[in-house]
Structure formats: C-alpha cells, structure tokens
N, C-alpha and C positions, 0 to 999 in steps of 0.2 A: 068599859063595859062591853063585852063581846056582842057582836051583831048590831050595835048601835051606830047609826050613821050621823054624821054631822050635818047641820042644815046646809042645803045646797049641794051635797055630795052627789045625789042622784042626777041633778041637772048638770054638774060638771062632768060626770061620767058620760052622760048623753052627748054633750058637746064634744068631748074628746073622741068618743067612738064615732060620732057623726062625721067629724072632720077626717078621721082616719079613712073612712069609707069614701069620702067625696073629694078630698084634696088630691091634686095631681101636681107634682113638681116637674117642671119642664126645663131641661138644661139644653141650651143650644151651643153648638161649637162649629168651628170652621166657617165663620161668617162675620160680616162686618156689622156695625151698629144698626144700619138701616134695615138689613135683612132680619136681624134679631127683633127689632121693633115691629117690623111687618108681621112676623109670626105671632108675637105677643098681642099685637092689636087685633089680629084675626080671632085669637082665643078670647080676648077681652070683650069682643062683641057678643060672645055666647055665654061665657062664664064670668064669675066675679073674681077679679084679681085680688089675691090675698097678700102677696108679698113679691117684691121684685128686687133682685140684686143687680145693679148696673154700676159699672165704674164711672167715675167722674170724667170730665173733659180730658181728652188725650193730650198728653204733653208731646211736644214735637219729637223727642227722642225715645219716648216710651213705646214698647212693642204693643201691638193690638191685643186686646183681651182674647182669651181662648174659650171662655165659657160665659154665657149669659144665662141667668136663672130666674124663674118666676114660679109662683105657686098659684094655682087656680082652684076655686071651689066649684065643682061641677053641679052642686045643688042650687047655686044662686047665680044671678046674672041677668043680663038683658035678653038673652036667647034670640038675638038677631042673627040672620043668615050671614055667614062670612063667605062672600063670593070669592071668585078666583083672585089670588094676590100675586103680584109680580115679585120675584126674587132675582138678584143679580147673579146668583150661582146656587149650587147645592148647599143645604144647611143640614148638619147632623143634629138630630134631636134625640134626647133620652127622656122618656116619660116614666115616672115612678109614682105608684099609688095603688089604691085598691083595684081589683080586677075590673069591676064594672066601670069605674071612673076612668081608668086608662083606656079601656075600649071605647068609651064615649069620646074622649079627647082625640083618639086616633080617627074616628069617623068624622069629627069636626075638621081636623087637619086635611083629611082626604077630600073634603068639599072645597077647600081653598087652595090646595097644592097637589102636585103629583107626588105621591107617597110611595116609597119603597121600604118595606120592612126588612131590616138586616139581622135582627136578633130579638128574641124574647126570653126572659128568664122569670120563672115563677117561684114565689116563696109561699110560705104558709098563709100570710095575711095580705101580702102585696105582690105586685108584678112589676116588671121593668121591660119596657119596649124601646128598642133602638130603631130609629127611622132616618131615612134620607128624604128631605123635602126639596122640591124644585118647583119652578113655575109650570103651569099647565101649558 
C-alpha cells in the first residue's frame, strides 16, 4: 500500500539521519600505534567512540600499519576536556562527516594539539578535512 510505513521505520530513519549528521570518521596516518592511540584517547574523552579499526599485535617482520581508523559520535560522550597531548611526531588526520560534526572535532583536536589544516573538500551532505597534528 502506497504511503504506508512499517512499524519502526520512522525511528530507523531518525537514527540513520542522526548518525549521518553526528558521526565523524577519523583516519590517522604517518604515525605509530602510541600516537594514534593518544589522538583517539583525546577524542574519546569528549565524544563516544562508535567503532575502531586497529591491527593486531605487530609481527616482527610485518611493516607498520599506515592508517588507523575510528568513528566518533559527536552527539554523545563524556564531554571532558582534552588537555594538551604529547605526540612523538606529526600525525596526518583525515576527518569525514557532516559539516557541523567535522568542525566540532577540529575544534576539539585544536584544544589538544597544534593543528595545521592542509585541505578541505566539501560535498553535498558531508565534508572532508585533512589536518596535520603535532604536540603543542
């Protein structure tokens, strides 16, 4: 029947739309495990960690991973201040998500790290920001 919704479809639509607007995927590159964890920990103090992809323990002969990835929900979390965080070197960060959510994550990162914006690409519903993070 046209126009008829299944039970729960409005709630599912809300959840889907809500996470599109508030989730930010953070991809880190050119860094070691400790620096990636330091960045993710700083974000986890403010936002709710939704998902994280991290490789298992390194094998002696395996090359270091090139990308660390996590998704944070900017609508939820502890909202604790993330003070300055030490990194052993520069970390490349790629943020992807809704405009407001990416902007919010950039501000949070700027409170914890020295941030240099290298590129921003905007789409219809999402934006992408490339940053270089370093210790203050």
